[in-house]
C-alpha positions in Angstrom: -4.8 84.7 -98.0 -6.6 85.9 -94.9 -5.9 84.0 -91.7 -8.8 82.0 -90.2 -9.7 82.8 -86.6 -8.2 80.4 -83.9 -10.8 78.0 -82.4 -11.6 78.4 -78.8 -10.1 75.5 -76.7 -12.7 73.0 -75.4 -12.7 71.2 -72.1 -11.6 67.7 -72.3 -14.3 65.1 -72.2 -15.1 63.2 -69.0 -13.4 59.8 -68.6 -16.3 58.2 -66.7 -20.0 58.3 -66.7 -20.1 58.3 -62.9 -21.2 61.7 -61.7 -19.2 61.5 -58.5 -16.0 60.6 -60.4 -16.7 63.4 -62.9 -17.0 65.9 -60.0 -13.9 64.6 -58.4 -12.0 65.0 -61.7 -13.2 68.6 -62.0 -12.1 69.3 -58.4 -8.7 67.7 -59.2 -8.0 70.4 -61.9 -8.0 73.1 -59.3 -11.0 74.8 -60.9 -14.1 75.5 -58.9 -16.5 72.8 -59.8 -19.9 73.8 -61.0 -22.8 74.0 -58.6 -24.2 70.8 -59.9 -20.9 69.0 -59.3 -20.6 70.3 -55.8 -24.1 69.1 -55.0 -23.2 65.7 -56.2 -20.1 65.6 -54.0 -22.1 66.8 -50.9 -24.8 64.3 -51.6 -22.3 61.5 -51.9 -20.6 62.5 -48.7 -23.9 62.4 -46.9 -24.6 59.0 -48.4 -21.3 57.6 -47.2 -21.8 58.9 -43.7 -25.2 57.3 -43.6 -23.7 54.0 -45.0 -21.1 54.1 -42.2 -23.7 54.5 -39.6 -25.6 51.6 -41.1 -22.4 49.5 -41.3 -21.6 50.1 -37.6 -25.1 49.2 -36.6 -24.9 46.0 -38.6 -21.6 45.1 -37.0 -23.2 45.7 -33.6 -26.2 43.5 -34.5 -23.8 40.8 -35.8 -21.9 40.9 -32.5 -25.2 40.6 -30.5 -26.2 37.6 -32.8 -22.8 36.0 -32.2 -23.1 36.3 -28.5 -26.6 34.9 -28.6 -25.4 32.0 -30.8 -22.5 31.3 -28.5 -24.7 31.4 -25.4 -27.2 29.1 -27.0 -24.4 26.8 -28.1 -22.9 26.8 -24.6 -26.3 26.0 -23.1 -26.7 23.1 -25.5 -23.2 21.9 -24.8 -23.8 22.2 -21.0 -27.1 20.3 -21.4 -25.4 17.6 -23.4 -22.6 17.3 -20.9 -25.0 17.2 -18.0 -27.1 14.6 -19.7 -23.9 12.7 -20.6 -22.7 12.9 -17.0 -26.0 11.6 -15.7 -26.0 8.8 -18.2 -22.3 8.0 -17.5 -23.0 8.0 -13.7 -26.0 5.8 -14.2 -24.0 3.4 -16.3 -21.3 3.2 -13.6 -23.6 2.8 -10.6 -23.0 -0.4 -8.7 -24.4 -1.9 -5.5 -27.1 -4.3 -4.4 -30.7 -3.2 -4.4 -33.1 -5.3 -2.4 -36.7 -5.0 -3.5 -39.5 -5.5 -1.0 -40.2 -9.2 -0.6 -43.6 -10.8 -1.2 -45.1 -11.7 2.2 -48.5 -13.4 2.9 -51.2 -11.3 4.7 -51.0 -13.2 7.9 -47.3 -12.4 8.3 -47.9 -8.8 7.4 -50.3 -8.7 10.3 -47.4 -10.0 12.5 -45.3 -7.0 11.4 -43.3 -8.8 8.7 -44.3 -6.8 5.6 -42.2 -6.9 2.4 -40.0 -3.9 3.3 -39.4 -5.2 6.9 -38.3 -8.6 5.6 -36.0 -6.9 3.0 -34.5 -4.7 5.7 -33.7 -7.8 7.9 -32.0 -9.4 4.9 -30.1 -6.2 4.2 -28.9 -6.1 7.8 -27.4 -9.6 7.5 -25.7 -8.8 4.2 -24.2 -5.6 5.6 -22.8 -7.6 8.5 -21.2 -10.1 6.2 -19.8 -7.5 3.9 -18.3 -5.6 6.9 -16.2 -8.5 8.0 -15.1 -9.8 4.6 -13.1 -6.9 3.2 -9.9 -7.8 1.5 -7.1 -6.5 -0.8 -9.3 -7.3 -3.8 -10.8 -4.1 -5.4 -14.6 -4.0 -5.7 -14.5 -3.4 -9.4 -12.9 -6.8 -10.0 -16.0 -8.7 -8.7 -18.7 -9.8 -11.1 -21.2 -8.5 -8.5 -19.8 -5.2 -7.3 -21.6 -4.0 -4.1 -19.1 -1.2 -3.3 -21.7 1.5 -3.4 -23.8 -0.1 -0.7 -26.6 -2.5 -0.1 -30.0 -0.7 -0.1 -33.6 -1.5 0.1 -35.6 -0.1 -2.9 -38.1 2.6 -2.1 -41.2 2.4 -4.2 -41.7 5.3 -6.6 -44.2 7.9 -5.6 -44.8 9.4 -9.1 -42.7 10.8 -11.9 -39.7 12.8 -10.6 -36.0 13.4 -11.4 -35.1 10.7 -8.9 -37.4 8.2 -10.5 -36.0 9.1 -13.9 -32.5 8.6 -12.7 -33.4 5.3 -11.0 -34.9 4.2 -14.4 -31.6 5.1 -16.1 -29.6 3.2 -13.5 -31.8 0.1 -13.9 -31.5 0.4 -17.7 -27.7 1.2 -18.0 -26.1 0.6 -14.6 -24.3 -2.4 -13.0 -26.5 -2.8 -9.9 -27.6 -6.2 -8.8 -31.2 -6.6 -7.9 -32.7 -9.0 -5.4 -36.2 -10.0 -4.6 -37.8 -12.9 -2.9 -40.7 -14.2 -1.0 -41.4 -15.4 2.5 -44.1 -18.0 3.1 -45.4 -20.4 5.7 -44.9 -24.2 5.3 -45.7 -27.2 7.4 -42.2 -26.9 8.9 -42.3 -23.2 9.6 -41.1 -20.5 7.3 -39.5 -20.7 3.8 -37.5 -17.8 2.3 -36.7 -17.7 -1.4 -34.1 -15.2 -2.6 -33.7 -14.5 -6.3 -31.2 -12.3 -8.1 -31.4 -10.4 -11.4 -28.8 -12.8 -12.9 -30.8 -15.9 -12.2 -29.3 -17.0 -8.9 -31.8 -18.5 -6.4 -31.5 -19.6 -2.8 -34.1 -21.3 -0.7 -33.9 -21.8 3.1 -36.3 -23.1 5.7 -36.5 -22.6 9.4 -38.7 -22.5 12.5 -41.5 -19.9 12.4 -40.4 -18.5 15.8 -36.8 -17.7 14.7 -37.0 -15.4 11.6 -33.6 -13.8 12.5 -31.8 -17.2 12.2 -33.6 -17.8 8.9 -32.3 -14.4 7.6 -28.8 -15.2 8.7 -28.8 -18.6 7.0 -30.3 -17.1 3.8 -27.8 -14.2 3.8 -24.8 -16.6 4.1 -26.1 -18.9 1.4 -26.8 -16.0 -0.8 -23.3 -14.4 -0.1 -21.6 -17.7 -0.9 -23.4 -18.0 -4.2 -22.9 -14.4 -5.3 -19.7 -13.4 -3.6 -17.6 -16.6 -3.2 -14.3 -14.9 -2.7 -15.6 -12.5 0.0 -17.4 -15.4 1.6 -14.1 -17.3 1.8 -12.6 -14.2 3.6 -15.6 -14.3 6.0 -15.0 -17.9 6.8 -11.3 -17.2 7.5 -12.1 -14.4 9.8 -14.8 -16.5 11.5 -12.3 -19.3 12.0 -9.7 -17.0 13.5 -12.1 -16.1 16.3 -12.5 -19.7 17.3 -10.3 -21.9 19.3 -8.4 -24.7 17.4 -10.7 -27.6 17.0 -13.2 -29.4 14.7 -15.4 -26.3 14.2 -12.6 -24.1 13.2 -11.1 -26.7 10.9 -14.5 -27.2 9.2 -14.7 -23.5 8.4 -11.1 -23.5 7.0 -11.8 -26.6 4.9 -14.9 -24.9 3.5 -12.9 -21.8 2.7 -10.3 -23.9 0.9 -12.9 -25.7 -1.2 -14.4 -22.4 -2.3 -11.0 -20.9 -3.2 -10.0 -24.2 -5.0 -13.1 -23.8 -7.2 -12.2 -20.2 -7.9 -8.7 -21.2 -8.8 -10.1 -23.4 -11.6 -12.6 -20.8 -12.9 -12.8 -20.0 -16.6 -12.4 -16.3 -15.7 -8.8 -15.2 -15.3 -9.5 -12.7 -12.6 -11.2 -15.3 -10.5 -8.3 -17.8 -11.0 -5.8 -15.1 -10.0 -7.6 -14.2 -6.7 -8.4 -17.9 -6.0 -4.8 -18.7 -6.1 -3.9 -15.7 -4.0 -6.5 -16.8 -1.4 -5.0 -20.3 -1.3 -1.5 -18.8 -0.9 -2.3 -16.8 2.2 -4.0 -19.6 4.0 -2.3 -20.1 7.4 -2.5 -23.9 6.9 -0.3 -23.8 3.8 3.5 -24.1 4.0 5.5 -21.2 2.5 6.8 -23.2 -0.4 3.2 -24.2 -1.4 2.1 -20.6 -1.1 4.8 -19.6 -3.5 3.6 -22.1 -6.0 0.0 -20.7 -5.8 1.3 -17.2 -6.3 3.4 -18.2 -9.3 0.3 -19.6 -11.0 -1.4 -16.2 -10.4 1.6 -14.3 -11.7 1.3 -16.2 -15.0 -2.1 -14.5 -15.4 -0.8 -11.0 -14.4 3.0 -10.8 -14.0 2.8 -7.2 -12.6 0.1 -7.7 -10.0 1.5 -5.8 -7.0 -0.3 -7.8 -4.3 1.0 -11.1 -5.6 4.5 -9.8 -6.0 4.4 -8.4 -2.4 3.0 -11.7 -1.0 5.7 -13.6 -3.0 8.4 -11.5 -1.3 6.7 -12.2 2.1 6.8 -16.0 1.7 10.4 -15.9 0.4 11.1 -14.1 3.7 9.5 -16.8 5.7 11.8 -19.3 4.0 14.9 -17.2 4.7 15.6 -16.5 1.0 16.5 -12.9 1.7 18.2 -12.2 -1.6 15.1 -13.3 -3.5 13.0 -11.1 -1.1 15.1 -8.1 -2.2 14.4 -9.0 -5.9 10.7 -9.5 -5.4 10.3 -6.4 -3.2 11.9 -4.4 -6.0 9.5 -5.9 -8.5 6.6 -5.0 -6.3 7.8 -1.4 -5.8 8.2 -1.0 -9.6 4.7 -2.4 -10.1 3.2 -0.1 -7.5 4.8 3.0 -9.2 2.3 2.5 -12.1 -1.3 3.8 -11.4 -2.9 1.0 -13.5 -1.3 -1.5 -11.1 -2.3 0.3 -7.9 -5.9 0.2 -9.2 -5.7 -3.6 -8.8 -5.8 -3.2 -5.0 -8.6 -2.1 -2.7 -8.4 1.5 -1.4 -6.9 0.5 1.9 -4.2 -1.7 0.3 -3.3 1.1 -2.1 -2.0 2.9 1.0 -0.6 0.0 3.1 1.1 -2.2 0.5 3.3 0.6 -1.1 4.4 1.8 2.4 5.2 -1.8 3.5 7.1 -2.5 0.3 9.2 0.7 0.7 10.0 -0.2 4.3 10.9 -3.7 3.4 13.4 -2.6 0.8 14.9 -0.1 3.3 15.4 -2.8 5.9 17.0 -5.2 3.5 19.6 -2.5 2.8 20.1 -1.7 6.5 18.5 1.7 6.0 16.7 1.6 9.3 16.2 5.4 9.4 14.3 5.3 6.2 12.3 2.3 7.4 11.5 4.2 10.6 10.3 7.2 8.5 8.1 5.1 6.3 6.6 3.1 9.2 6.0 6.2 11.2 4.1 7.6 8.2 2.2 4.2 8.0 1.1 4.6 11.6 -1.0 7.6 10.6 -2.0 6.6 7.1 -2.6 2.8 7.2 -6.2 2.0 8.3 -6.6 -1.6 7.2 -5.7 -4.8 9.0 -2.0 -4.1 8.3 -1.9 -1.3 10.9 -0.9 -3.8 13.6 1.7 -5.4 11.3 3.1 -1.9 10.7 3.4 -1.2 14.5 5.1 -4.6 15.0 7.6 -3.7 12.2 8.1 -0.3 13.8 9.1 -2.0 17.1 11.7 -4.2 15.2 13.0 -1.1 13.4 13.6 0.8 16.7 15.5 -2.2 18.0 17.6 -2.3 14.8 18.3 1.4 15.4 19.7 0.5 18.8 16.7 2.0 20.7 15.3 -1.1 22.5 13.8 0.9 25.4 11.7 3.0 23.1 10.7 -0.2 21.2 9.6 -1.9 24.4 7.7 1.1 25.6 5.9 1.3 22.2 4.9 -2.4 22.3 3.7 -2.2 25.9 1.8 1.0 25.4 -0.2 -0.6 22.5 -0.5 -3.9 24.4 0.8 -5.7 21.4 2.1 -8.7 23.3 -0.2 -9.4 26.2 1.0 -12.4 28.2 3.3 -13.6 25.5 6.8 -13.0 24.0 5.8 -13.5 20.4 4.1 -11.6 17.7 3.0 -13.3 14.4 0.7 -12.5 11.6 -0.2 -14.2 8.4 2.5 -12.7 6.2 5.1 -11.8 8.8 7.6 -14.1 10.4 7.6 -15.0 14.1 9.0 -12.1 16.1 10.1 -12.2 19.8 10.5 -8.5 20.8 11.7 -9.2 24.3 14.5 -11.5 23.1 15.5 -9.0 20.3 15.6 -6.1 22.7 17.7 -8.0 25.2 20.1 -9.3 22.5 20.7 -5.7 21.3 22.1 -4.9 24.8 24.1 -8.1 25.1 21.7 -9.3 27.7 22.1 -12.9 26.5 20.6 -14.8 29.5 17.4 -12.7 29.2 17.3 -13.2 25.4 17.8 -16.9 25.9 15.0 -17.1 28.5 12.6 -15.3 26.2 13.3 -17.5 23.3 13.1 -20.7 25.3 9.8 -19.6 26.7 8.5 -19.0 23.2 9.6 -22.5 22.2 7.9 -24.2 25.1 4.8 -22.1 25.5 3.9 -20.4 22.2 5.3 -22.6 19.4 2.8 -25.4 20.0 -0.1 -23.1 19.4 1.1 -21.6 16.2 -0.5 -22.4 12.8 1.4 -24.5 10.3 3.0 -21.7 8.4 4.3 -19.9 11.5 5.5 -23.2 13.0 7.5 -23.8 9.8 9.0 -20.3 10.0 10.4 -21.2 13.5 13.2 -23.0 11.8 14.3 -19.9 9.9 13.6 -17.1 12.4 13.5 -18.5 16.0 15.9 -21.4 15.9 18.9 -19.4 14.5 18.5 -16.7 17.2 17.9 -19.3 19.9 21.0 -21.2 18.9 23.2 -18.1 18.9 21.8 -17.1 22.3 22.8 -20.5 23.7 26.2 -20.1 22.3 26.6 -16.7 23.9 25.6 -18.1 27.2 28.1 -20.9 27.0 26.0 -23.8 25.7 28.0 -24.4 22.5 26.8 -28.0 22.2 23.2 -27.0 22.5 23.8 -24.2 20.0 25.5 -26.5 17.5 22.8 -29.1 17.7 20.0 -26.6 17.1 21.6 -24.7 14.3 22.3 -28.0 12.5 18.5 -28.5 12.3 18.0 -25.2 10.4 17.7 -25.2 6.5 20.9 -24.8 4.5 19.3 -22.3 2.1 18.3 -19.9 4.9 20.3 -16.7 4.9 20.1 -16.0 8.7 20.7 -19.7 9.4 24.0 -19.9 7.7 25.1 -16.5 9.1 24.4 -17.8 12.6 26.2 -21.1 11.7 29.3 -19.0 11.0 29.1 -16.9 14.2 28.5 -20.0 16.4 31.5 -21.7 14.8 33.6 -18.6 15.4 32.6 -18.7 19.1 33.5 -22.4 19.3 37.0 -21.6 17.9 36.3 -23.5 14.6 37.7 -20.9 12.3 37.6 -23.2 9.2 33.9 -23.8 9.7 33.3 -20.1 10.4 35.1 -19.1 7.2 33.1 -21.7 5.2 29.7 -20.7 6.5 30.5 -17.0 6.3 31.4 -17.5 2.6 28.2 -19.4 2.1 26.2 -16.6 3.6 27.8 -14.0 1.3 27.1 -16.3 -1.6 23.4 -16.5 -0.7 23.1 -12.8 -0.1 25.5 -11.1 -2.5 23.4 -7.9 -2.5 22.8 -7.7 1.2 25.2 -6.0 3.7 24.8 -8.1 6.8 27.0 -11.1 6.2 29.8 -8.8 5.0 29.7 -6.8 8.2 29.7 -10.0 10.3 32.7 -11.3 8.5 34.5 -8.0 9.3 33.7 -8.5 13.0 35.2 -12.0 12.8 38.4 -10.8 11.3 38.5 -7.9 13.8 38.3 -10.3 16.7 41.2 -12.2 15.2 43.3 -9.0 15.0 43.1 -8.6 11.3 42.0 -4.9 11.2 42.9 -4.4 7.5 40.9 -7.4 6.5 38.0 -6.3 8.7 38.0 -2.8 7.1 37.8 -4.4 3.7 34.6 -6.2 4.6 33.1 -3.2 6.3 33.7 -1.3 3.1 31.9 -4.0 1.2 29.0 -3.9 3.6 28.7 -0.1 3.2 28.6 -0.5 -0.6 25.6 -2.7 -0.2 24.0 -0.8 2.6 25.2 2.8 2.5 22.6 4.0 5.1 23.3 1.2 7.6 25.0 2.6 10.7 26.7 -0.6 12.1 29.5 -1.1 9.6 30.3 2.6 9.8 30.8 2.3 13.6 32.7 -1.0 13.2 35.0 0.6 10.7 35.6 3.4 13.2 36.5 0.8 15.9 39.0 -0.7 13.4 40.6 2.7 12.8 40.9 3.3 16.5 42.7 0.0 16.8 45.1 1.3 14.2 45.6 4.6 16.1 43.7 6.7 13.6 41.5 8.7 15.9 40.6 11.4 13.3 39.5 8.7 10.8 37.5 6.9 13.6 35.7 10.2 14.5 34.6 10.6 10.8 33.2 7.1 10.8 31.4 7.6 14.1 29.9 10.8 12.9 28.6 9.0 9.8 27.2 6.2 11.9 25.4 8.8 14.2 23.8 10.3 11.1 22.2 6.9 10.5 21.5 5.8 14.1 21.5 9.0 16.3 20.5 7.3 19.6 23.0 4.5 19.6 24.6 4.6 23.1 27.6 2.3 22.4 28.4 4.5 19.4 28.5 7.7 21.5 30.7 6.0 24.0 33.2 5.0 21.3 33.1 8.5 19.8 33.9 9.9 23.3 36.9 7.6 23.6 38.2 8.8 20.2 37.8 12.5 21.2 39.5 11.8 24.5 42.4 10.2 22.8 42.9 13.4 20.8 42.9 15.4 24.1 39.4 17.0 23.4 38.2 16.3 26.9 35.2 18.7 26.9 33.8 17.2 23.7 34.5 13.7 25.0 32.5 14.4 28.1 29.6 15.7 26.0 29.5 12.3 24.2 29.7 10.4 27.4 26.8 12.4 28.8 24.8 11.7 25.7 25.6 8.0 25.9 24.5 7.9 29.5 21.0 9.0 28.4 20.8 6.3 25.8 20.4 2.5 25.9 23.7 0.7 26.9 24.8 -2.7 27.9 25.7 -3.2 31.5 29.4 -3.2 30.6 29.2 0.0 28.5 27.1 1.8 31.2 29.7 1.0 33.8 32.4 2.4 31.6 30.4 5.6 30.9 29.8 6.1 34.6 33.5 5.6 35.3 34.6 8.0 32.7 32.1 10.7 33.8 33.1 10.2 37.4 36.7 10.6 36.7 36.0 14.0 35.2 33.8 15.5 37.9 
């Protein structure tokens, strides 16, 4: 059978109807694609290129649109923030705005138009406000005028300023005042009205409008700012001599504060009780009671805690002072509590609290640093208190000449030997400086002069503090000058719960040779001040004088545990080691003391003795020369001169 011819092989059928993919499949076989397929591929490549260009253009346009949208959004946000800031500022605006008063035509012709009368009233309010600043922050007042007292300027048309003023009036916390001046059969009548409904009416002679404004301003101030008006009355009373007029102002002040202390508003009760506490005519124990009432409202209020420590100090309760001062310092470390004070007190109170804590621990170098800083930073009424405390700190650092120079250069004690302020105890700098150099006749004379000349003029609180601050020092000065009977009689009149008083009882008994009484009172002092170093160091000195150097060292060590930065027990410990023949140990203690009180003349003299005992004559001479340039008692100076003269 004849074979059938083989069929010609046919190309396989396309797998896709897409012409581009058909062309790609042909190209993949390695064969040359037909002209039509190539055309399709070239056309598709051109299309893809064009699409890429379009895509890039679209991306660019999208970026431009994004930038535009972001810019618009930013502008909207900025506008919203700006409007919000303006609204917030308007809502927070405080102050007092005095609107032009209504005045009859005949008074306008005399030059008393509405703005002129408002300006006169403004002047009187500004005067009152300037002399009634206190520790109370402006934001705590129902009527906060901290942003000023102004006379409203009438609008001259629509403007941004007018718009803002409208917002302030709508949202702010400003107080508004208007009023009217008119003639009456008795002269002039001035009516003052506030936006919260308070109204004051005063009358006066037509030929004395200034007196009328002053009377109206004081009445208005009392009605709208009672706490500040009480401060004004206190400052006015201080400027007067003691007498019926002064007492009338103080009585009026007390009545206002008494009303505030019973206010239904907690913040007014707190400040009312604080105001009653700091009155000079209130005894320290009563002041403490007022402050404790205020602390029930706000247990962390830094001013009340600081004032509480101050009144404890006036009573001689030094251990409690340490506790309250620590509480005040802890409170002041919190910004929310600092905000409870006026701007000036936010600077002065923390510095004074730091310095007080330092002095209670005997860290006089730290107290000096803080008080020196306070001299440049404190700008309120406590500046003078800070300088007085700086004087006492220099004396405690055994630099009485520098302390005296400071007090005289600032004229702190003109014609007197006493310094006293509302929250500080009586301080006799001349007596303290003399006592630090063992000049006991001079110290006694200064204290006796205070008792006879100054004490009768002191207000009640300072007079009460005499028993805890002046009498113990005066009694000891009498004992050191040989009047033991007078010393014992006076010290017996001091309170038994007064830390300094029982310390001086112990020292006077020791001078009198009554060791049993000295031991008993010394133990009582340490019981009353277990955290304080002073009674422990004084006990060591007693034992040292009795020849018990080991017992003395034990108490010096206890004093240093409580006051590690106090120089005196370091020096006393060095003296005890010298008595035991341990010159090297004594030098170490003297060096530590010098780190804490670098200009203590007696310390450098003792240091020189120790160096000389070791045969280090050149170094000893250097210490004697340093001591010669420092404050020394007459006995010590004579010894320094003798030792230097023996080595020339």
